[in-house]
A tleap script that builds the chain and sets N, CA, C and O, in Angstrom:
source leaprc.protein.ff14SB
mol = sequence {
  NMET LYS LYS TYR ILE THR LEU LEU LEU VAL
  ALA PHE VAL PHE SER LEU LEU PHE VAL SER
  LYS SER CYS LYS ALA GLN GLN PRO ALA ALA
  THR ASN TYR THR TYR LYS VAL PHE GLN ALA
  PRO ASN LYS ASN TYR GLY TYR ASP ILE PHE
  GLN ASN GLY LYS LEU VAL TYR HIE GLU PHE
  ALA SER MET ASP GLN PRO ASP ASN ILE SER
  ARG THR LYS THR SER GLY LEU SER LYS SER
  ASN GLY ARG SER THR ALA LEU ASN SER THR
  SER THR ALA MET ASN THR LYS GLU ASN LEU
  ALA LEU VAL LYS ALA GLU GLN ALA GLU LYS
  ALA VAL LEU LEU ALA ILE GLU LYS MET LYS
  ARG LYS GLU LEU PRO VAL LEU SER LYS ASP
  GLU ILE LYS ILE ILE VAL ALA CGLN
}
set mol.1.N position { 0.614 -1.152 0.041 }
set mol.1.CA position { 0.034 0.053 -0.069 }
set mol.1.C position { 0.802 1.282 0.000 }
set mol.1.O position { 0.544 2.272 -0.685 }
set mol.2.N position { 1.869 1.192 0.943 }
set mol.2.CA position { 2.789 2.382 0.925 }
set mol.2.C position { 3.597 2.601 -0.509 }
set mol.2.O position { 3.925 3.737 -0.852 }
set mol.3.N position { 3.883 1.486 -1.290 }
set mol.3.CA position { 4.355 1.593 -2.459 }
set mol.3.C position { 3.723 2.281 -3.612 }
set mol.3.O position { 4.321 2.780 -4.565 }
set mol.4.N position { 2.137 2.239 -3.363 }
set mol.4.CA position { 1.032 2.581 -4.324 }
set mol.4.C position { 1.099 3.970 -4.178 }
set mol.4.O position { 1.151 4.749 -5.130 }
set mol.5.N position { 1.099 4.363 -2.728 }
set mol.5.CA position { 0.834 5.938 -2.375 }
set mol.5.C position { 2.048 6.593 -2.821 }
set mol.5.O position { 1.957 7.643 -3.457 }
set mol.6.N position { 3.158 6.089 -2.557 }
set mol.6.CA position { 4.643 6.651 -3.055 }
set mol.6.C position { 4.540 6.891 -4.538 }
set mol.6.O position { 4.787 8.015 -4.976 }
set mol.7.N position { 4.187 5.893 -5.350 }
set mol.7.CA position { 4.117 5.854 -6.713 }
set mol.7.C position { 3.185 6.935 -7.232 }
set mol.7.O position { 3.539 7.562 -8.231 }
set mol.8.N position { 2.189 7.171 -6.727 }
set mol.8.CA position { 1.204 8.187 -7.106 }
set mol.8.C position { 1.579 9.616 -6.863 }
set mol.8.O position { 1.316 10.571 -7.593 }
set mol.9.N position { 2.289 9.623 -5.631 }
set mol.9.CA position { 2.846 11.071 -5.360 }
set mol.9.C position { 3.832 11.434 -6.230 }
set mol.9.O position { 3.895 12.596 -6.633 }
set mol.10.N position { 4.856 10.335 -6.683 }
set mol.10.CA position { 5.956 10.709 -7.621 }
set mol.10.C position { 5.384 10.990 -8.968 }
set mol.10.O position { 5.963 11.809 -9.682 }
set mol.11.N position { 4.285 10.382 -9.391 }
set mol.11.CA position { 3.623 10.502 -10.659 }
set mol.11.C position { 2.915 12.050 -10.568 }
set mol.11.O position { 2.876 12.821 -11.527 }
set mol.12.N position { 2.399 12.327 -9.304 }
set mol.12.CA position { 1.681 13.503 -9.299 }
set mol.12.C position { 2.843 14.763 -9.388 }
set mol.12.O position { 2.547 15.846 -9.893 }
set mol.13.N position { 4.036 14.510 -8.898 }
set mol.13.CA position { 4.896 15.593 -8.794 }
set mol.13.C position { 5.568 16.050 -10.188 }
set mol.13.O position { 5.819 17.210 -10.516 }
set mol.14.N position { 5.786 14.965 -10.876 }
set mol.14.CA position { 6.175 14.733 -12.393 }
set mol.14.C position { 5.277 15.624 -13.242 }
set mol.14.O position { 5.664 16.547 -13.959 }
set mol.15.N position { 3.868 15.167 -13.037 }
set mol.15.CA position { 2.915 15.826 -13.818 }
set mol.15.C position { 2.940 17.466 -13.532 }
set mol.15.O position { 2.882 18.277 -14.457 }
set mol.16.N position { 3.024 17.812 -12.267 }
set mol.16.CA position { 3.121 19.277 -12.080 }
set mol.16.C position { 4.287 19.855 -12.729 }
set mol.16.O position { 4.132 20.876 -13.399 }
set mol.17.N position { 5.405 19.339 -12.612 }
set mol.17.CA position { 6.568 19.881 -13.288 }
set mol.17.C position { 6.514 19.948 -14.808 }
set mol.17.O position { 7.112 20.815 -15.445 }
set mol.18.N position { 5.748 18.966 -15.375 }
set mol.18.CA position { 5.485 18.918 -16.981 }
set mol.18.C position { 4.558 20.299 -17.120 }
set mol.18.O position { 5.025 21.236 -17.768 }
set mol.19.N position { 3.407 20.402 -16.584 }
set mol.19.CA position { 2.611 21.382 -16.568 }
set mol.19.C position { 3.167 22.693 -16.478 }
set mol.19.O position { 2.973 23.584 -17.305 }
set mol.20.N position { 3.874 22.784 -15.430 }
set mol.20.CA position { 4.477 24.232 -15.256 }
set mol.20.C position { 5.531 24.653 -16.387 }
set mol.20.O position { 5.529 25.829 -16.752 }
set mol.21.N position { 6.453 23.720 -16.972 }
set mol.21.CA position { 7.228 23.828 -17.928 }
set mol.21.C position { 6.393 24.230 -19.356 }
set mol.21.O position { 6.799 25.057 -20.173 }
set mol.22.N position { 5.392 23.611 -19.443 }
set mol.22.CA position { 4.516 23.703 -20.656 }
set mol.22.C position { 3.914 25.380 -20.823 }
set mol.22.O position { 3.838 26.041 -21.858 }
set mol.23.N position { 3.541 25.762 -19.454 }
set mol.23.CA position { 2.910 26.810 -19.300 }
set mol.23.C position { 3.968 27.922 -19.539 }
set mol.23.O position { 3.618 28.958 -20.102 }
set mol.24.N position { 5.162 27.756 -19.159 }
set mol.24.CA position { 6.167 28.997 -19.558 }
set mol.24.C position { 6.494 29.093 -20.822 }
set mol.24.O position { 7.047 30.130 -21.190 }
set mol.25.N position { 6.268 28.203 -21.619 }
set mol.25.CA position { 6.792 27.909 -22.791 }
set mol.25.C position { 5.790 28.702 -23.601 }
set mol.25.O position { 6.227 29.193 -24.642 }
set mol.26.N position { 4.246 28.957 -23.234 }
set mol.26.CA position { 3.479 29.536 -23.896 }
set mol.26.C position { 3.385 31.147 -23.655 }
set mol.26.O position { 2.754 31.873 -24.422 }
set mol.27.N position { 3.997 31.570 -22.646 }
set mol.27.CA position { 4.125 32.999 -22.562 }
set mol.27.C position { 4.975 33.672 -23.358 }
set mol.27.O position { 6.056 33.155 -23.638 }
set mol.28.N position { 4.663 34.804 -23.802 }
set mol.28.CA position { 5.491 35.610 -24.900 }
set mol.28.C position { 6.629 36.025 -24.113 }
set mol.28.O position { 6.636 36.142 -22.887 }
set mol.29.N position { 7.635 36.250 -24.938 }
set mol.29.CA position { 9.161 36.827 -24.293 }
set mol.29.C position { 9.095 38.173 -24.145 }
set mol.29.O position { 9.684 38.634 -23.167 }
set mol.30.N position { 8.470 38.996 -24.943 }
set mol.30.CA position { 8.279 40.360 -24.725 }
set mol.30.C position { 7.031 40.976 -24.918 }
set mol.30.O position { 6.325 40.556 -25.834 }
set mol.31.N position { 6.620 41.949 -24.176 }
set mol.31.CA position { 5.274 42.635 -24.311 }
set mol.31.C position { 5.545 43.752 -25.553 }
set mol.31.O position { 6.465 44.567 -25.634 }
set mol.32.N position { 4.438 43.512 -26.485 }
set mol.32.CA position { 4.502 44.520 -27.665 }
set mol.32.C position { 3.332 45.379 -27.496 }
set mol.32.O position { 2.187 44.933 -27.571 }
set mol.33.N position { 3.626 46.706 -27.249 }
set mol.33.CA position { 2.562 47.685 -27.413 }
set mol.33.C position { 2.425 48.263 -28.629 }
set mol.33.O position { 3.456 48.597 -29.214 }
set mol.34.N position { 1.079 48.505 -29.272 }
set mol.34.CA position { 0.734 49.193 -30.208 }
set mol.34.C position { -0.424 50.112 -30.009 }
set mol.34.O position { -1.087 49.903 -28.993 }
set mol.35.N position { -0.772 51.041 -30.750 }
set mol.35.CA position { -1.806 52.032 -30.453 }
set mol.35.C position { -2.383 52.506 -31.697 }
set mol.35.O position { -1.821 52.374 -32.784 }
set mol.36.N position { -3.751 53.179 -31.489 }
set mol.36.CA position { -4.497 53.667 -32.647 }
set mol.36.C position { -5.055 54.792 -32.059 }
set mol.36.O position { -5.771 54.718 -31.060 }
set mol.37.N position { -4.752 55.899 -32.655 }
set mol.37.CA position { -5.313 57.224 -32.484 }
set mol.37.C position { -6.561 57.430 -33.344 }
set mol.37.O position { -6.597 57.199 -34.552 }
set mol.38.N position { -7.773 57.973 -32.471 }
set mol.38.CA position { -9.115 58.023 -33.652 }
set mol.38.C position { -9.650 59.487 -33.145 }
set mol.38.O position { -9.337 60.053 -32.098 }
set mol.39.N position { -10.460 59.906 -34.074 }
set mol.39.CA position { -11.001 61.187 -33.901 }
set mol.39.C position { -12.523 60.844 -33.808 }
set mol.39.O position { -13.116 60.115 -34.603 }
set mol.40.N position { -13.022 61.416 -32.822 }
set mol.40.CA position { -14.677 61.242 -32.555 }
set mol.40.C position { -15.362 62.283 -33.134 }
set mol.40.O position { -14.762 63.290 -33.511 }
set mol.41.N position { -16.721 62.138 -33.265 }
set mol.41.CA position { -17.768 63.067 -33.735 }
set mol.41.C position { -17.622 64.359 -33.268 }
set mol.41.O position { -17.845 65.288 -34.045 }
set mol.42.N position { -17.272 64.580 -32.085 }
set mol.42.CA position { -17.128 65.834 -31.392 }
set mol.42.C position { -15.684 66.499 -31.767 }
set mol.42.O position { -15.238 67.431 -31.098 }
set mol.43.N position { -15.045 66.000 -32.792 }
set mol.43.CA position { -13.679 66.494 -33.061 }
set mol.43.C position { -12.332 66.494 -32.251 }
set mol.43.O position { -11.262 67.051 -32.495 }
set mol.44.N position { -12.686 65.776 -31.321 }
set mol.44.CA position { -11.598 65.501 -30.392 }
set mol.44.C position { -10.865 64.261 -30.505 }
set mol.44.O position { -11.510 63.400 -31.103 }
set mol.45.N position { -9.786 63.922 -30.139 }
set mol.45.CA position { -8.994 62.672 -30.498 }
set mol.45.C position { -8.858 61.827 -29.129 }
set mol.45.O position { -8.637 62.317 -28.022 }
set mol.46.N position { -9.036 60.427 -29.432 }
set mol.46.CA position { -8.804 59.736 -28.223 }
set mol.46.C position { -7.863 58.720 -28.911 }
set mol.46.O position { -7.368 58.869 -30.029 }
set mol.47.N position { -7.656 57.483 -27.942 }
set mol.47.CA position { -6.709 56.518 -28.359 }
set mol.47.C position { -6.803 54.886 -27.822 }
set mol.47.O position { -6.975 54.743 -26.611 }
set mol.48.N position { -6.726 53.974 -28.448 }
set mol.48.CA position { -6.604 52.639 -27.942 }
set mol.48.C position { -5.176 52.125 -27.780 }
set mol.48.O position { -4.339 52.371 -28.648 }
set mol.49.N position { -4.885 51.437 -26.720 }
set mol.49.CA position { -3.581 50.869 -26.651 }
set mol.49.C position { -3.967 49.311 -26.721 }
set mol.49.O position { -5.006 48.800 -26.302 }
set mol.50.N position { -2.930 48.707 -27.322 }
set mol.50.CA position { -3.095 47.145 -27.523 }
set mol.50.C position { -1.734 46.677 -27.046 }
set mol.50.O position { -0.663 47.231 -27.295 }
set mol.51.N position { -1.925 45.564 -26.317 }
set mol.51.CA position { -0.867 44.469 -25.712 }
set mol.51.C position { -0.847 43.253 -26.464 }
set mol.51.O position { -1.755 42.424 -26.523 }
set mol.52.N position { 0.270 43.218 -27.036 }
set mol.52.CA position { 0.230 41.887 -28.110 }
set mol.52.C position { -0.945 41.556 -28.950 }
set mol.52.O position { -1.334 40.405 -29.149 }
set mol.53.N position { -1.532 42.712 -29.471 }
set mol.53.CA position { -2.483 42.813 -30.545 }
set mol.53.C position { -3.926 42.690 -29.678 }
set mol.53.O position { -4.907 42.591 -30.414 }
set mol.54.N position { -4.169 42.681 -28.442 }
set mol.54.CA position { -5.160 42.754 -27.727 }
set mol.54.C position { -5.347 44.183 -26.856 }
set mol.54.O position { -4.518 44.720 -26.122 }
set mol.55.N position { -6.730 44.623 -27.185 }
set mol.55.CA position { -7.092 45.890 -26.555 }
set mol.55.C position { -6.970 45.888 -25.049 }
set mol.55.O position { -7.594 45.064 -24.381 }
set mol.56.N position { -6.197 46.773 -24.513 }
set mol.56.CA position { -6.081 46.690 -22.966 }
set mol.56.C position { -6.478 48.109 -22.293 }
set mol.56.O position { -6.671 48.250 -21.086 }
set mol.57.N position { -6.562 49.062 -23.187 }
set mol.57.CA position { -6.724 50.489 -22.600 }
set mol.57.C position { -7.708 51.347 -23.741 }
set mol.57.O position { -7.478 51.265 -24.947 }
set mol.58.N position { -8.669 52.057 -23.262 }
set mol.58.CA position { -9.311 52.756 -24.288 }
set mol.58.C position { -9.390 54.117 -23.645 }
set mol.58.O position { -9.942 54.226 -22.549 }
set mol.59.N position { -8.873 55.158 -24.260 }
set mol.59.CA position { -9.061 56.616 -23.792 }
set mol.59.C position { -10.208 57.478 -24.802 }
set mol.59.O position { -10.050 57.892 -25.951 }
set mol.60.N position { -11.149 57.550 -24.093 }
set mol.60.CA position { -12.350 58.182 -24.998 }
set mol.60.C position { -11.655 59.630 -25.436 }
set mol.60.O position { -10.656 60.082 -24.878 }
set mol.61.N position { -12.363 60.284 -26.544 }
set mol.61.CA position { -12.028 61.483 -27.108 }
set mol.61.C position { -12.205 62.703 -26.421 }
set mol.61.O position { -11.799 63.723 -26.977 }
set mol.62.N position { -12.805 62.790 -25.173 }
set mol.62.CA position { -13.061 63.935 -24.433 }
set mol.62.C position { -12.428 63.681 -23.128 }
set mol.62.O position { -12.747 62.677 -22.492 }
set mol.63.N position { -11.577 64.496 -22.691 }
set mol.63.CA position { -11.042 64.457 -21.557 }
set mol.63.C position { -11.526 65.307 -20.307 }
set mol.63.O position { -11.081 65.168 -19.167 }
set mol.64.N position { -12.443 66.149 -20.670 }
set mol.64.CA position { -12.737 66.896 -19.661 }
set mol.64.C position { -13.512 66.265 -18.692 }
set mol.64.O position { -14.327 65.430 -19.085 }
set mol.65.N position { -13.398 66.545 -17.267 }
set mol.65.CA position { -13.944 65.857 -16.212 }
set mol.65.C position { -14.985 66.858 -15.441 }
set mol.65.O position { -14.726 68.022 -15.136 }
set mol.66.N position { -16.087 66.241 -15.215 }
set mol.66.CA position { -17.243 66.871 -14.648 }
set mol.66.C position { -17.005 66.949 -13.090 }
set mol.66.O position { -16.415 65.939 -12.705 }
set mol.67.N position { -17.262 67.771 -12.161 }
set mol.67.CA position { -17.143 67.601 -10.656 }
set mol.67.C position { -17.687 66.345 -10.224 }
set mol.67.O position { -18.607 65.774 -10.810 }
set mol.68.N position { -17.040 65.868 -9.065 }
set mol.68.CA position { -17.406 64.687 -8.151 }
set mol.68.C position { -17.587 63.438 -8.966 }
set mol.68.O position { -18.607 62.753 -8.892 }
set mol.69.N position { -16.361 63.107 -9.902 }
set mol.69.CA position { -16.415 61.851 -10.637 }
set mol.69.C position { -15.716 60.614 -9.709 }
set mol.69.O position { -14.637 60.747 -9.131 }
set mol.70.N position { -16.432 59.553 -9.686 }
set mol.70.CA position { -15.714 58.583 -8.862 }
set mol.70.C position { -15.836 57.169 -9.737 }
set mol.70.O position { -16.897 56.661 -10.101 }
set mol.71.N position { -14.486 56.653 -9.990 }
set mol.71.CA position { -14.565 55.434 -10.655 }
set mol.71.C position { -14.560 54.185 -9.775 }
set mol.71.O position { -14.095 54.236 -8.636 }
set mol.72.N position { -15.086 53.032 -10.305 }
set mol.72.CA position { -15.338 51.748 -9.438 }
set mol.72.C position { -14.380 50.892 -10.050 }
set mol.72.O position { -13.937 50.912 -11.198 }
set mol.73.N position { -14.108 50.054 -8.991 }
set mol.73.CA position { -13.134 48.704 -9.454 }
set mol.73.C position { -14.172 47.708 -10.218 }
set mol.73.O position { -15.340 47.543 -9.867 }
set mol.74.N position { -13.633 47.165 -11.165 }
set mol.74.CA position { -14.124 45.980 -12.000 }
set mol.74.C position { -13.045 45.236 -12.317 }
set mol.74.O position { -11.905 45.463 -11.912 }
set mol.75.N position { -13.498 44.006 -13.308 }
set mol.75.CA position { -12.366 43.078 -13.642 }
set mol.75.C position { -12.153 43.668 -15.201 }
set mol.75.O position { -13.073 44.040 -15.930 }
set mol.76.N position { -10.885 43.668 -15.503 }
set mol.76.CA position { -10.579 44.158 -17.136 }
set mol.76.C position { -10.735 45.669 -16.900 }
set mol.76.O position { -10.465 46.128 -15.790 }
set mol.77.N position { -11.101 46.346 -17.756 }
set mol.77.CA position { -10.902 47.661 -18.023 }
set mol.77.C position { -12.446 48.282 -17.406 }
set mol.77.O position { -13.525 47.717 -17.583 }
set mol.78.N position { -12.267 49.415 -16.743 }
set mol.78.CA position { -13.766 50.064 -16.348 }
set mol.78.C position { -13.644 51.463 -17.145 }
set mol.78.O position { -12.645 52.103 -17.474 }
set mol.79.N position { -14.886 51.681 -17.317 }
set mol.79.CA position { -15.118 52.843 -18.202 }
set mol.79.C position { -16.047 53.605 -17.563 }
set mol.79.O position { -17.110 53.030 -17.329 }
set mol.80.N position { -15.935 54.868 -17.176 }
set mol.80.CA position { -17.081 55.573 -16.324 }
set mol.80.C position { -16.926 57.154 -16.604 }
set mol.80.O position { -15.818 57.663 -16.439 }
set mol.81.N position { -17.804 57.782 -16.942 }
set mol.81.CA position { -18.071 59.189 -17.313 }
set mol.81.C position { -16.949 59.740 -18.005 }
set mol.81.O position { -16.274 60.636 -17.499 }
set mol.82.N position { -16.671 59.179 -19.313 }
set mol.82.CA position { -15.887 59.573 -20.341 }
set mol.82.C position { -14.487 59.405 -20.063 }
set mol.82.O position { -13.677 60.010 -20.765 }
set mol.83.N position { -14.041 58.550 -18.987 }
set mol.83.CA position { -12.618 58.210 -18.896 }
set mol.83.C position { -12.345 56.812 -18.752 }
set mol.83.O position { -13.372 56.241 -18.383 }
set mol.84.N position { -11.501 56.125 -18.873 }
set mol.84.CA position { -11.066 54.872 -18.750 }
set mol.84.C position { -9.794 54.454 -17.601 }
set mol.84.O position { -8.706 55.027 -17.553 }
set mol.85.N position { -10.100 53.651 -16.969 }
set mol.85.CA position { -9.027 53.184 -16.007 }
set mol.85.C position { -8.606 51.930 -16.021 }
set mol.85.O position { -9.406 51.160 -16.553 }
set mol.86.N position { -7.412 51.349 -15.533 }
set mol.86.CA position { -7.110 50.076 -15.788 }
set mol.86.C position { -7.548 49.197 -14.580 }
set mol.86.O position { -8.148 49.673 -13.617 }
set mol.87.N position { -7.222 47.929 -14.687 }
set mol.87.CA position { -7.615 46.842 -13.770 }
set mol.87.C position { -7.381 47.178 -12.403 }
set mol.87.O position { -6.249 47.461 -12.012 }
set mol.88.N position { -8.316 47.167 -11.696 }
set mol.88.CA position { -8.330 47.386 -10.015 }
set mol.88.C position { -7.994 48.604 -9.727 }
set mol.88.O position { -7.389 48.700 -8.659 }
set mol.89.N position { -8.182 49.657 -10.345 }
set mol.89.CA position { -7.989 50.972 -9.808 }
set mol.89.C position { -9.027 52.047 -9.540 }
set mol.89.O position { -10.068 52.280 -10.154 }
set mol.90.N position { -8.558 52.583 -8.591 }
set mol.90.CA position { -9.749 53.617 -8.013 }
set mol.90.C position { -9.401 54.822 -8.179 }
set mol.90.O position { -8.205 55.000 -7.949 }
set mol.91.N position { -10.113 55.949 -8.564 }
set mol.91.CA position { -9.562 57.231 -8.344 }
set mol.91.C position { -10.391 58.059 -7.617 }
set mol.91.O position { -11.578 57.765 -7.472 }
set mol.92.N position { -9.860 59.169 -7.091 }
set mol.92.CA position { -10.620 60.017 -6.067 }
set mol.92.C position { -11.325 60.983 -6.885 }
set mol.92.O position { -11.050 61.041 -8.084 }
set mol.93.N position { -12.208 61.754 -6.379 }
set mol.93.CA position { -13.066 62.749 -7.299 }
set mol.93.C position { -12.097 63.911 -7.615 }
set mol.93.O position { -11.292 64.390 -6.816 }
set mol.94.N position { -12.320 64.348 -9.077 }
set mol.94.CA position { -11.483 65.319 -9.439 }
set mol.94.C position { -12.472 66.535 -9.516 }
set mol.94.O position { -13.491 66.398 -10.193 }
set mol.95.N position { -12.229 67.736 -8.851 }
set mol.95.CA position { -13.103 68.941 -8.760 }
set mol.95.C position { -12.432 69.991 -9.968 }
set mol.95.O position { -11.632 70.839 -9.574 }
set mol.96.N position { -12.743 69.928 -11.331 }
set mol.96.CA position { -12.350 70.569 -12.200 }
set mol.96.C position { -13.442 70.668 -13.350 }
set mol.96.O position { -14.261 69.763 -13.510 }
set mol.97.N position { -13.417 71.757 -14.107 }
set mol.97.CA position { -14.287 71.898 -15.157 }
set mol.97.C position { -13.454 72.501 -16.427 }
set mol.97.O position { -13.954 73.106 -17.375 }
set mol.98.N position { -12.177 72.222 -16.248 }
set mol.98.CA position { -11.250 72.673 -17.420 }
set mol.98.C position { -11.375 71.663 -18.583 }
set mol.98.O position { -11.417 70.449 -18.383 }
set mol.99.N position { -11.428 72.184 -19.715 }
set mol.99.CA position { -11.518 71.246 -20.806 }
set mol.99.C position { -9.972 70.812 -21.184 }
set mol.99.O position { -9.105 71.579 -21.603 }
set mol.100.N position { -9.849 69.556 -20.962 }
set mol.100.CA position { -8.345 68.994 -21.168 }
set mol.100.C position { -8.462 67.954 -22.592 }
set mol.100.O position { -7.651 67.042 -22.751 }
set mol.101.N position { -9.425 68.189 -23.449 }
set mol.101.CA position { -9.570 67.454 -24.497 }
set mol.101.C position { -8.426 67.613 -25.349 }
set mol.101.O position { -7.766 68.653 -25.353 }
set mol.102.N position { -8.112 66.402 -26.228 }
set mol.102.CA position { -6.978 66.331 -27.264 }
set mol.102.C position { -7.748 66.847 -28.497 }
set mol.102.O position { -8.691 66.259 -29.026 }
set mol.103.N position { -7.149 68.188 -28.935 }
set mol.103.CA position { -8.099 68.466 -30.159 }
set mol.103.C position { -7.130 68.349 -31.329 }
set mol.103.O position { -7.438 68.940 -32.363 }
set mol.104.N position { -5.965 67.636 -31.284 }
set mol.104.CA position { -4.948 67.550 -32.610 }
set mol.104.C position { -4.741 66.152 -32.456 }
set mol.104.O position { -4.944 65.637 -31.356 }
set mol.105.N position { -4.402 65.550 -33.324 }
set mol.105.CA position { -3.799 64.121 -33.640 }
set mol.105.C position { -2.481 63.919 -32.911 }
set mol.105.O position { -2.286 62.882 -32.278 }
set mol.106.N position { -1.574 64.883 -32.983 }
set mol.106.CA position { -0.482 65.201 -32.721 }
set mol.106.C position { -0.466 65.112 -31.201 }
set mol.106.O position { 0.378 64.396 -30.663 }
set mol.107.N position { -1.451 65.876 -30.391 }
set mol.107.CA position { -1.616 65.772 -28.919 }
set mol.107.C position { -1.932 64.285 -28.560 }
set mol.107.O position { -1.334 63.738 -27.634 }
set mol.108.N position { -2.807 63.685 -29.245 }
set mol.108.CA position { -3.422 62.263 -28.765 }
set mol.108.C position { -2.154 61.454 -28.862 }
set mol.108.O position { -1.863 60.721 -27.917 }
set mol.109.N position { -1.381 61.519 -29.911 }
set mol.109.CA position { -0.078 60.637 -30.227 }
set mol.109.C position { 0.911 60.836 -29.111 }
set mol.109.O position { 1.394 59.826 -28.600 }
set mol.110.N position { 1.302 62.147 -28.630 }
set mol.110.CA position { 2.085 62.175 -27.427 }
set mol.110.C position { 1.361 61.497 -26.202 }
set mol.110.O position { 2.000 60.686 -25.532 }
set mol.111.N position { 0.176 61.769 -25.912 }
set mol.111.CA position { -0.312 61.256 -24.888 }
set mol.111.C position { -0.467 59.578 -24.707 }
set mol.111.O position { -0.248 58.937 -23.679 }
set mol.112.N position { -0.877 59.108 -25.917 }
set mol.112.CA position { -0.751 57.584 -25.955 }
set mol.112.C position { 0.708 57.228 -25.692 }
set mol.112.O position { 0.906 56.385 -24.817 }
set mol.113.N position { 1.601 57.674 -26.231 }
set mol.113.CA position { 3.003 57.311 -26.042 }
set mol.113.C position { 3.433 57.510 -24.612 }
set mol.113.O position { 4.122 56.620 -24.114 }
set mol.114.N position { 3.120 58.550 -23.897 }
set mol.114.CA position { 3.292 58.668 -22.434 }
set mol.114.C position { 2.488 57.624 -21.651 }
set mol.114.O position { 2.961 57.092 -20.647 }
set mol.115.N position { 1.362 57.360 -22.085 }
set mol.115.CA position { 0.653 56.380 -21.369 }
set mol.115.C position { 1.339 54.835 -21.735 }
set mol.115.O position { 1.309 53.931 -20.899 }
set mol.116.N position { 1.783 54.710 -22.711 }
set mol.116.CA position { 2.552 53.350 -23.002 }
set mol.116.C position { 3.898 53.437 -22.187 }
set mol.116.O position { 4.362 52.355 -21.826 }
set mol.117.N position { 4.458 54.372 -21.912 }
set mol.117.CA position { 5.777 54.243 -21.148 }
set mol.117.C position { 5.426 54.095 -19.706 }
set mol.117.O position { 6.258 53.599 -18.946 }
set mol.118.N position { 4.177 54.512 -19.236 }
set mol.118.CA position { 3.907 54.304 -17.852 }
set mol.118.C position { 3.477 52.899 -17.629 }
set mol.118.O position { 3.765 52.354 -16.564 }
set mol.119.N position { 2.674 52.141 -18.737 }
set mol.119.CA position { 2.495 50.867 -18.743 }
set mol.119.C position { 3.751 49.984 -18.742 }
set mol.119.O position { 3.712 48.862 -18.237 }
set mol.120.N position { 4.804 50.453 -19.275 }
set mol.120.CA position { 6.146 49.472 -19.482 }
set mol.120.C position { 6.695 49.550 -17.928 }
set mol.120.O position { 7.102 48.551 -17.336 }
set mol.121.N position { 6.653 50.906 -17.330 }
set mol.121.CA position { 7.003 50.836 -15.959 }
set mol.121.C position { 5.934 50.510 -14.785 }
set mol.121.O position { 5.887 50.982 -13.649 }
set mol.122.N position { 5.095 49.562 -15.403 }
set mol.122.CA position { 4.188 48.857 -14.535 }
set mol.122.C position { 3.267 49.864 -13.659 }
set mol.122.O position { 2.735 49.542 -12.597 }
set mol.123.N position { 3.172 51.060 -14.240 }
set mol.123.CA position { 2.194 52.026 -13.653 }
set mol.123.C position { 0.853 52.012 -14.471 }
set mol.123.O position { 0.765 51.403 -15.537 }
set mol.124.N position { -0.182 52.713 -13.918 }
set mol.124.CA position { -1.593 52.727 -14.677 }
set mol.124.C position { -1.373 53.688 -15.780 }
set mol.124.O position { -0.551 54.594 -15.640 }
set mol.125.N position { -2.054 53.548 -16.862 }
set mol.125.CA position { -1.847 54.493 -18.069 }
set mol.125.C position { -2.597 55.741 -18.134 }
set mol.125.O position { -2.612 56.487 -19.113 }
set mol.126.N position { -3.235 55.932 -17.010 }
set mol.126.CA position { -4.231 57.007 -16.566 }
set mol.126.C position { -3.227 58.436 -16.655 }
set mol.126.O position { -2.313 58.444 -15.831 }
set mol.127.N position { -3.300 59.393 -17.391 }
set mol.127.CA position { -2.499 60.653 -17.412 }
set mol.127.C position { -3.345 61.413 -16.164 }
set mol.127.O position { -4.538 61.302 -15.880 }
set mol.128.N position { -2.308 62.215 -15.530 }
set mol.128.CA position { -2.743 63.310 -14.655 }
set mol.128.C position { -3.069 64.425 -15.452 }
set mol.128.O position { -2.698 64.624 -16.609 }
set mol.129.N position { -3.965 65.311 -14.582 }
set mol.129.CA position { -4.251 66.667 -15.344 }
set mol.129.C position { -3.239 67.369 -15.642 }
set mol.129.O position { -3.373 68.028 -16.674 }
set mol.130.N position { -2.090 67.482 -15.003 }
set mol.130.CA position { -0.983 68.060 -15.171 }
set mol.130.C position { -0.139 67.795 -16.499 }
set mol.130.O position { 0.354 68.665 -17.216 }
set mol.131.N position { -0.068 66.300 -16.694 }
set mol.131.CA position { 0.434 65.720 -17.661 }
set mol.131.C position { -0.381 65.992 -18.857 }
set mol.131.O position { 0.192 66.151 -19.935 }
set mol.132.N position { -1.525 66.053 -18.779 }
set mol.132.CA position { -2.610 66.441 -20.227 }
set mol.132.C position { -2.197 67.987 -20.394 }
set mol.132.O position { -1.973 68.437 -21.518 }
set mol.133.N position { -2.112 68.726 -19.329 }
set mol.133.CA position { -2.203 70.303 -19.694 }
set mol.133.C position { -0.910 70.489 -20.453 }
set mol.133.O position { -0.916 71.265 -21.409 }
set mol.134.N position { 0.151 69.879 -20.134 }
set mol.134.CA position { 1.760 69.917 -20.660 }
set mol.134.C position { 1.515 69.666 -22.308 }
set mol.134.O position { 1.894 70.384 -23.233 }
set mol.135.N position { 0.779 68.448 -22.364 }
set mol.135.CA position { 0.696 67.910 -23.858 }
set mol.135.C position { 0.054 68.953 -24.714 }
set mol.135.O position { 0.509 69.346 -25.789 }
set mol.136.N position { -1.195 69.420 -24.061 }
set mol.136.CA position { -1.970 70.524 -24.690 }
set mol.136.C position { -1.396 71.784 -25.040 }
set mol.136.O position { -1.681 72.366 -26.087 }
set mol.137.N position { -0.597 72.215 -24.193 }
set mol.137.CA position { 0.132 73.488 -24.170 }
set mol.137.C position { 1.189 73.307 -25.432 }
set mol.137.O position { 1.341 74.205 -26.260 }
set mol.138.N position { 1.787 72.255 -25.478 }
set mol.138.CA position { 2.555 72.083 -26.590 }
set mol.138.C position { 2.298 72.400 -27.891 }
set mol.138.O position { 3.134 72.160 -28.762 }
savepdb mol mol.pdb
quit
């Protein structure tokens, strides 16, 4: 009976080792980020960020924030009141009525490149109000 249990235990350990090696082989070696800038009907620009061909972040074309916005946690991407946030993020209320919309494609491209750099540093791709102001002012 002990030999049978030992044999089953050894077989189980080998199967775990085999499964773990095959899972590692399926993971991509490097993360590839791409993006697409788009113009909305309101003539502002937004962007989508793709990771290895899969959409991971969508920024709406209007980035102006009404008073007292609160975003909620959900699985995947959360879209609320004209802004997107990444997985498991919560943002505090923003008290501003400034229009921080990206009105030129070049502005949206600068914004998306900054968001991708943040993602590469394992940060949320959400741009701060100050970062958007700098991009819009250029």
